[in-house]
TIMI-2910 file (N, C-alpha, C, CB; in pm, 1 decimal, decimal comma, always signed):
<rs>
+----------+----------+----------+----------+----------+----------+----------+----------+----------+----------+----------+----------+------+
!      n_x !      n_y !      n_z !     ca_x !     ca_y !     ca_z !      c_x !      c_y !      c_z !     cb_x !     cb_y !     cb_z ! resn !
+----------+----------+----------+----------+----------+----------+----------+----------+----------+----------+----------+----------+------+
! +12723,6 !  +3464,1 !  +6571,1 ! +12765,8 !  +3585,1 !  +6563,6 ! +12592,1 !  +3636,5 !  +6506,7 ! +12921,6 !  +3604,6 !  +6455,1 !  Unk !
! +12502,0 !  +3578,8 !  +6433,2 ! +12372,9 !  +3579,5 !  +6442,1 ! +12324,7 !  +3717,1 !  +6526,4 ! +12332,5 !  +3444,5 !  +6504,8 !  Unk !
! +12319,3 !  +3654,8 !  +6645,0 ! +12281,3 !  +3719,6 !  +6719,5 ! +12344,0 !  +3849,5 !  +6746,0 ! +12272,2 !  +3653,1 !  +6800,1 !  Unk !
! +12469,7 !  +3866,8 !  +6772,1 ! +12535,6 !  +3982,9 !  +6741,2 ! +12482,1 !  +4102,2 !  +6662,6 ! +12633,6 !  +3944,5 !  +6684,2 !  Unk !
! +12463,0 !  +4019,7 !  +6539,1 ! +12450,3 !  +4116,0 !  +6434,5 ! +12279,7 !  +4164,0 !  +6468,2 ! +12487,2 !  +4038,2 !  +6264,6 !  Unk !
! +12218,4 !  +4079,2 !  +6515,9 ! +12068,8 !  +4136,9 !  +6581,6 ! +12051,6 !  +4223,2 !  +6667,3 ! +11997,3 !  +4054,9 !  +6642,1 !  Unk !
! +12138,6 !  +4204,7 !  +6764,4 ! +12149,4 !  +4293,2 !  +6880,4 ! +12191,7 !  +4424,7 !  +6794,1 ! +12266,2 !  +4238,2 !  +7006,5 !  Unk !
! +12284,9 !  +4435,8 !  +6722,1 ! +12337,5 !  +4544,2 !  +6663,3 ! +12231,3 !  +4637,6 !  +6597,5 ! +12434,2 !  +4498,5 !  +6569,7 !  Unk !
! +12141,3 !  +4549,7 !  +6500,9 ! +12034,2 !  +4609,5 !  +6450,3 ! +11925,4 !  +4663,6 !  +6511,6 ! +11994,8 !  +4543,9 !  +6384,3 !  Unk !
! +11890,1 !  +4575,0 !  +6640,8 ! +11800,0 !  +4665,7 !  +6730,4 ! +11846,9 !  +4779,2 !  +6806,2 ! +11742,7 !  +4591,7 !  +6824,7 !  Unk !
! +11990,3 !  +4772,9 !  +6834,2 ! +12041,0 !  +4932,7 !  +6900,6 ! +12034,6 !  +5021,7 !  +6815,1 ! +12187,3 !  +4952,6 !  +6952,2 !  Unk !
! +12033,0 !  +4993,8 !  +6698,9 ! +12079,8 !  +5084,7 !  +6561,2 ! +11904,5 !  +5191,2 !  +6563,8 ! +12114,1 !  +4938,7 !  +6359,6 !  Unk !
! +11815,8 !  +5090,6 !  +6602,1 ! +11703,4 !  +5132,8 !  +6564,9 ! +11625,3 !  +5195,5 !  +6711,5 ! +11632,1 !  +5010,0 !  +6486,3 !  Unk !
! +11689,5 !  +5196,4 !  +6825,9 ! +11647,9 !  +5247,3 !  +6907,4 ! +11649,1 !  +5374,3 !  +6895,3 ! +11687,6 !  +5210,0 !  +6991,4 !  Unk !
! +11539,5 !  +5456,9 !  +6941,3 ! +11517,1 !  +5586,4 !  +7021,0 ! +11594,0 !  +5647,2 !  +7074,4 ! +11450,9 !  +5584,3 !  +7103,4 !  Unk !
! +11619,5 !  +5777,0 !  +7103,3 ! +11714,6 !  +5849,8 !  +7198,5 ! +11633,4 !  +5827,9 !  +7307,5 ! +11754,1 !  +6008,4 !  +7171,3 !  Unk !
! +11516,9 !  +5850,4 !  +7346,4 ! +11465,8 !  +5809,9 !  +7481,9 ! +11479,1 !  +5694,1 !  +7512,1 ! +11345,3 !  +5830,0 !  +7505,1 !  Unk !
! +11478,6 !  +5563,2 !  +7441,0 ! +11499,2 !  +5440,0 !  +7473,8 ! +11641,3 !  +5412,5 !  +7482,9 ! +11435,3 !  +5358,8 !  +7388,8 !  Unk !
! +11716,0 !  +5490,8 !  +7468,7 ! +11890,8 !  +5463,0 !  +7472,1 ! +11914,5 !  +5532,6 !  +7602,0 ! +11999,7 !  +5541,6 !  +7329,0 !  Unk !
! +11854,2 !  +5660,7 !  +7621,0 ! +11868,0 !  +5732,0 !  +7782,4 ! +11802,7 !  +5639,3 !  +7886,9 ! +11780,5 !  +5892,6 !  +7797,9 !  Unk !
! +11683,4 !  +5585,2 !  +7848,2 ! +11625,8 !  +5467,2 !  +7979,4 ! +11720,5 !  +5373,5 !  +7945,9 ! +11447,2 !  +5389,7 !  +7975,6 !  Unk !
! +11760,1 !  +5320,5 !  +7868,8 ! +11884,1 !  +5189,5 !  +7890,7 ! +12010,3 !  +5205,9 !  +7980,6 ! +11956,9 !  +5155,0 !  +7746,5 !  Unk !
! +12058,2 !  +5368,7 !  +7927,9 ! +12168,7 !  +5405,6 !  +8021,0 ! +12155,2 !  +5432,3 !  +8180,0 ! +12219,0 !  +5522,0 !  +7967,9 !  Unk !
! +12016,4 !  +5496,0 !  +8187,1 ! +11977,0 !  +5510,5 !  +8330,0 ! +11993,7 !  +5365,8 !  +8415,3 ! +11817,8 !  +5563,6 !  +8333,2 !  Unk !
! +11919,3 !  +5288,6 !  +8347,4 ! +11899,5 !  +5132,6 !  +8414,6 ! +12051,2 !  +5098,1 !  +8431,0 ! +11807,8 !  +5001,3 !  +8301,9 !  Unk !
! +12100,1 !  +5100,9 !  +8335,0 ! +12250,4 !  +5060,1 !  +8357,8 ! +12338,6 !  +5134,6 !  +8475,0 ! +12325,8 !  +5087,7 !  +8221,2 !  Unk !
! +12319,2 !  +5254,4 !  +8465,4 ! +12357,9 !  +5341,7 !  +8571,8 ! +12351,0 !  +5301,9 !  +8711,4 ! +12287,9 !  +5448,6 !  +8562,2 !  Unk !
! +12215,8 !  +5285,6 !  +8737,8 ! +12138,6 !  +5252,3 !  +8856,5 ! +12205,6 !  +5106,0 !  +8902,3 ! +11966,3 !  +5245,4 !  +8820,4 !  Unk !
! +12206,1 !  +5031,9 !  +8803,7 ! +12233,3 !  +4873,3 !  +8855,6 ! +12398,7 !  +4901,3 !  +8889,9 ! +12199,5 !  +4723,5 !  +8709,0 !  Unk !
! +12486,5 !  +4951,9 !  +8808,8 ! +12617,8 !  +4941,3 !  +8869,8 ! +12634,6 !  +5009,6 !  +8959,8 ! +12713,2 !  +4961,1 !  +8802,6 !  Unk !
! +12582,8 !  +5137,0 !  +9011,6 ! +12592,6 !  +5206,5 !  +9134,2 ! +12541,3 !  +5124,8 !  +9241,0 ! +12524,1 !  +5332,9 !  +9129,8 !  Unk !
! +12445,1 !  +5067,0 !  +9227,3 ! +12390,9 !  +4957,0 !  +9333,6 ! +12469,9 !  +4850,6 !  +9363,7 ! +12270,9 !  +4893,6 !  +9293,5 !  Unk !
! +12513,4 !  +4791,7 !  +9252,0 ! +12625,9 !  +4634,8 !  +9278,6 ! +12731,4 !  +4715,8 !  +9329,8 ! +12692,2 !  +4519,1 !  +9116,4 !  Unk !
! +12811,7 !  +4828,1 !  +9312,2 ! +12928,8 !  +4865,7 !  +9346,2 ! +12922,3 !  +4877,6 !  +9503,5 ! +12966,8 !  +4989,4 !  +9270,8 !  Unk !
! +12820,8 !  +4905,2 !  +9577,8 ! +12789,2 !  +4936,5 !  +9690,2 ! +12724,3 !  +4864,9 !  +9765,8 ! +12745,5 !  +5021,6 !  +9688,2 !  Unk !
! +12741,7 !  +4793,9 !  +9873,0 ! +12632,9 !  +4711,9 !  +9923,9 ! +12529,2 !  +4793,1 ! +10036,7 ! +12705,2 !  +4580,6 !  +9992,9 !  Unk !
! +12437,4 !  +4709,4 ! +10054,6 ! +12326,4 !  +4813,6 ! +10182,9 ! +12244,3 !  +4880,0 ! +10111,6 ! +12400,8 !  +4944,5 ! +10287,5 !  Unk !
! +12147,6 !  +4911,3 ! +10249,2 ! +12058,7 !  +5013,3 ! +10166,4 ! +12064,0 !  +5143,6 ! +10129,8 ! +11964,2 !  +5022,2 ! +10209,9 !  Unk !
! +12195,2 !  +5206,2 ! +10182,2 ! +12280,2 !  +5313,5 ! +10106,1 ! +12250,9 !  +5308,5 ! +10002,1 ! +12411,6 !  +5312,5 ! +10103,3 !  Unk !
! +12308,7 !  +5240,7 !  +9898,3 ! +12323,1 !  +5230,6 !  +9775,3 ! +12196,7 !  +5249,4 !  +9693,4 ! +12381,4 !  +5117,2 !  +9755,6 !  Unk !
! +12090,0 !  +5164,5 !  +9720,2 ! +11962,3 !  +5203,5 !  +9662,9 ! +11914,3 !  +5317,2 !  +9724,1 ! +11863,8 !  +5102,6 !  +9671,1 !  Unk !
! +11941,2 !  +5413,0 !  +9821,1 ! +11856,9 !  +5505,7 !  +9862,9 ! +11954,2 !  +5627,8 !  +9759,8 ! +11841,9 !  +5519,3 ! +10054,8 !  Unk !
! +12092,0 !  +5598,8 !  +9747,9 ! +12160,9 !  +5693,1 !  +9677,7 ! +12103,8 !  +5690,7 !  +9502,3 ! +12328,3 !  +5654,4 !  +9702,2 !  Unk !
! +12046,1 !  +5564,0 !  +9470,7 ! +12028,6 !  +5518,8 !  +9346,5 ! +11852,7 !  +5600,4 !  +9336,5 ! +12052,1 !  +5322,7 !  +9335,9 !  Unk !
! +11782,0 !  +5593,8 !  +9435,0 ! +11639,9 !  +5657,1 !  +9446,9 ! +11650,1 !  +5783,3 !  +9420,0 ! +11572,2 !  +5646,4 !  +9576,5 !  Unk !
! +11785,3 !  +5837,7 !  +9478,6 ! +11755,9 !  +6002,1 !  +9486,3 ! +11785,7 !  +6038,3 !  +9332,0 ! +11872,5 !  +6101,1 !  +9608,8 !  Unk !
! +11901,0 !  +5999,3 !  +9267,4 ! +11943,1 !  +6023,7 !  +9135,7 ! +11866,7 !  +5968,1 !  +9055,1 ! +12062,4 !  +5989,1 !  +9107,3 !  Unk !
! +11777,7 !  +5877,7 !  +9046,2 ! +11664,2 !  +5868,3 !  +8943,2 ! +11515,2 !  +5946,1 !  +9023,1 ! +11637,8 !  +5678,5 !  +8901,1 !  Unk !
! +11498,9 !  +6006,1 !  +9096,2 ! +11405,2 !  +6121,8 !  +9164,5 ! +11436,6 !  +6263,9 !  +9082,7 ! +11446,7 !  +6142,8 !  +9346,5 !  Unk !
! +11590,8 !  +6302,5 !  +9071,5 ! +11654,2 !  +6431,3 !  +9037,3 ! +11630,2 !  +6407,6 !  +8879,0 ! +11826,6 !  +6454,0 !  +9094,3 !  Unk !
! +11645,8 !  +6265,8 !  +8815,4 ! +11640,3 !  +6283,8 !  +8667,2 ! +11518,4 !  +6295,2 !  +8638,7 ! +11696,2 !  +6183,5 !  +8586,1 !  Unk !
! +11408,6 !  +6202,3 !  +8682,4 ! +11282,6 !  +6232,3 !  +8658,7 ! +11256,3 !  +6387,5 !  +8654,8 ! +11204,4 !  +6164,7 !  +8756,8 !  Unk !
! +11255,2 !  +6447,0 !  +8797,1 ! +11227,4 !  +6566,1 !  +8774,0 ! +11288,9 !  +6669,8 !  +8659,8 ! +11243,6 !  +6604,3 !  +8882,2 !  Unk !
! +11400,7 !  +6656,3 !  +8651,5 ! +11459,6 !  +6748,5 !  +8515,5 ! +11369,1 !  +6678,5 !  +8421,5 ! +11647,9 !  +6734,8 !  +8464,6 !  Unk !
! +11352,4 !  +6589,9 !  +8393,4 ! +11273,8 !  +6554,2 !  +8274,1 ! +11099,5 !  +6596,7 !  +8262,4 ! +11291,4 !  +6395,1 !  +8268,5 !  Unk !
! +11054,8 !  +6623,9 !  +8339,3 ! +10901,8 !  +6640,9 !  +8385,3 ! +10933,5 !  +6803,1 !  +8384,7 ! +10841,4 !  +6554,8 !  +8559,6 !  Unk !
! +11041,8 !  +6874,0 !  +8393,3 ! +11017,0 !  +7022,7 !  +8380,8 ! +11083,6 !  +7045,1 !  +8211,5 ! +11112,0 !  +7124,4 !  +8526,3 !  Unk !
! +11169,7 !  +6956,7 !  +8165,3 ! +11175,9 !  +6956,5 !  +8038,1 ! +11077,1 !  +6959,1 !  +7970,6 ! +11230,9 !  +6879,3 !  +8002,3 !  Unk !
! +10994,6 !  +6851,8 !  +7999,5 ! +10856,8 !  +6842,8 !  +7917,7 ! +10754,3 !  +6951,9 !  +7945,4 ! +10783,3 !  +6707,6 !  +7949,2 !  Unk !
! +10765,9 !  +6997,6 !  +8068,2 ! +10686,1 !  +7100,5 !  +8094,8 ! +10695,9 !  +7245,2 !  +8023,2 ! +10700,7 !  +7112,4 !  +8221,8 !  Unk !
! +10831,5 !  +7257,9 !  +7982,3 ! +10890,4 !  +7375,1 !  +7923,1 ! +10855,8 !  +7380,1 !  +7780,7 ! +11038,3 !  +7378,2 !  +7941,2 !  Unk !
! +10862,7 !  +7244,6 !  +7706,3 ! +10818,4 !  +7203,0 !  +7568,2 ! +10680,7 !  +7245,7 !  +7558,9 ! +10831,0 !  +7047,9 !  +7539,2 !  Unk !
! +10611,8 !  +7186,5 !  +7661,0 ! +10460,2 !  +7175,7 !  +7650,0 ! +10392,1 !  +7336,3 !  +7627,4 ! +10399,2 !  +7098,4 !  +7802,1 !  Unk !
! +10489,1 !  +7436,6 !  +7733,8 ! +10453,2 !  +7600,8 !  +7697,3 ! +10479,8 !  +7638,9 !  +7587,9 ! +10515,0 !  +7701,9 !  +7769,1 !  Unk !
! +10591,6 !  +7597,1 !  +7509,2 ! +10672,8 !  +7652,3 !  +7396,3 ! +10556,7 !  +7608,3 !  +7279,1 ! +10848,3 !  +7575,5 !  +7379,0 !  Unk !
! +10463,9 !  +7513,6 !  +7306,4 ! +10397,1 !  +7491,3 !  +7197,5 ! +10268,0 !  +7525,4 !  +7193,8 ! +10406,7 !  +7379,7 !  +7167,7 !  Unk !
! +10241,6 !  +7639,5 !  +7293,4 ! +10125,2 !  +7715,4 !  +7308,9 ! +10050,5 !  +7636,2 !  +7403,3 ! +10050,5 !  +7744,0 !  +7179,9 !  Unk !
! +10103,0 !  +7545,6 !  +7493,9 ! +10010,7 !  +7505,4 !  +7612,4 !  +9880,8 !  +7420,0 !  +7581,5 !  +9962,3 !  +7635,0 !  +7681,0 !  Unk !
!  +9898,7 !  +7378,9 !  +7434,5 !  +9765,6 !  +7288,7 !  +7376,4 !  +9828,7 !  +7123,2 !  +7368,9 !  +9707,9 !  +7354,0 !  +7186,0 !  Unk !
!  +9721,7 !  +7052,8 !  +7430,4 !  +9709,3 !  +6932,1 !  +7435,5 !  +9711,9 !  +6839,1 !  +7291,2 !  +9596,5 !  +6924,3 !  +7507,9 !  Unk !
!  +9603,7 !  +6899,8 !  +7216,2 !  +9589,7 !  +6831,7 !  +7097,2 !  +9637,4 !  +6913,3 !  +6951,2 !  +9441,4 !  +6793,8 !  +7096,3 !  Unk !
!  +9771,1 !  +6869,2 !  +6910,5 !  +9801,5 !  +6925,6 !  +6781,6 !  +9842,2 !  +6828,0 !  +6669,6 !  +9907,0 !  +7021,2 !  +6799,5 !  Unk !
!  +9849,8 !  +6894,3 !  +6565,5 !  +9858,7 !  +6801,3 !  +6427,6 !  +9994,1 !  +6798,6 !  +6428,5 !  +9793,2 !  +6858,7 !  +6275,7 !  Unk !
! +10046,4 !  +6682,6 !  +6325,9 ! +10209,6 !  +6653,0 !  +6323,9 ! +10268,6 !  +6800,2 !  +6266,3 ! +10258,7 !  +6502,4 !  +6203,6 !  Unk !
! +10179,9 !  +6885,5 !  +6218,4 ! +10266,9 !  +7024,4 !  +6176,2 ! +10279,1 !  +7098,6 !  +6274,2 ! +10212,2 !  +7115,9 !  +6071,6 !  Unk !
! +10203,3 !  +7092,0 !  +6388,2 ! +10219,6 !  +7182,2 !  +6492,4 ! +10084,4 !  +7276,8 !  +6544,3 ! +10332,2 !  +7269,3 !  +6443,6 !  Unk !
!  +9985,6 !  +7249,3 !  +6437,0 !  +9903,4 !  +7344,5 !  +6414,4 !  +9793,2 !  +7289,6 !  +6523,9 !  +9862,8 !  +7361,3 !  +6254,8 !  Unk !
!  +9698,6 !  +7362,7 !  +6580,0 !  +9614,5 !  +7321,2 !  +6684,1 !  +9511,4 !  +7246,6 !  +6639,1 !  +9566,4 !  +7422,5 !  +6755,8 !  Unk !
!  +9482,9 !  +7146,2 !  +6702,6 !  +9346,1 !  +7060,8 !  +6608,4 !  +9251,9 !  +7016,3 !  +6738,7 !  +9408,6 !  +6880,8 !  +6495,8 !  Unk !
!  +9122,5 !  +6967,6 !  +6686,4 !  +9026,7 !  +6933,9 !  +6769,9 !  +9056,7 !  +6756,6 !  +6847,0 !  +8885,0 !  +6953,0 !  +6670,8 !  Unk !
!  +9047,7 !  +6770,5 !  +6938,0 !  +9064,8 !  +6609,5 !  +6995,5 !  +8958,3 !  +6500,2 !  +6914,3 !  +9019,3 !  +6604,7 !  +7182,8 !  Unk !
!  +9054,8 !  +6411,7 !  +6894,6 !  +8997,0 !  +6246,3 !  +6844,6 !  +8919,6 !  +6221,3 !  +6952,5 !  +9117,3 !  +6106,9 !  +6824,0 !  Unk !
!  +8809,4 !  +6185,9 !  +6965,3 !  +8707,9 !  +6090,1 !  +7033,5 !  +8654,7 !  +6011,9 !  +6980,5 !  +8618,4 !  +6130,4 !  +7084,4 !  Unk !
+----------+----------+----------+----------+----------+----------+----------+----------+----------+----------+----------+----------+------+
</rs>
C-alpha cells in the first residue's frame, strides 16, 4: 500500500503539461495495441503530429501575446538576457 500512496502523491504533484504528455502516451499505446500492423502506428504518428502542431501554434500565439520577447521577468516585463 505504501507504493500506491507514493504513486498518488507523485501524480498529485505533476504539472498539467506532464499529465497531458502522459495521457498522450497512454492514448498512443492503446491505439497501437488495439490494431495490428503498420497502419496503426501510422495513424498514431498522424495524431501525434497533429497534436504537436496544435501545441506549437498555441505557444506561438502565447509568444506573440507576450510581445514577441524572448527574455521576460517573472512579472512579464522585458529584461536583458542573462549570459
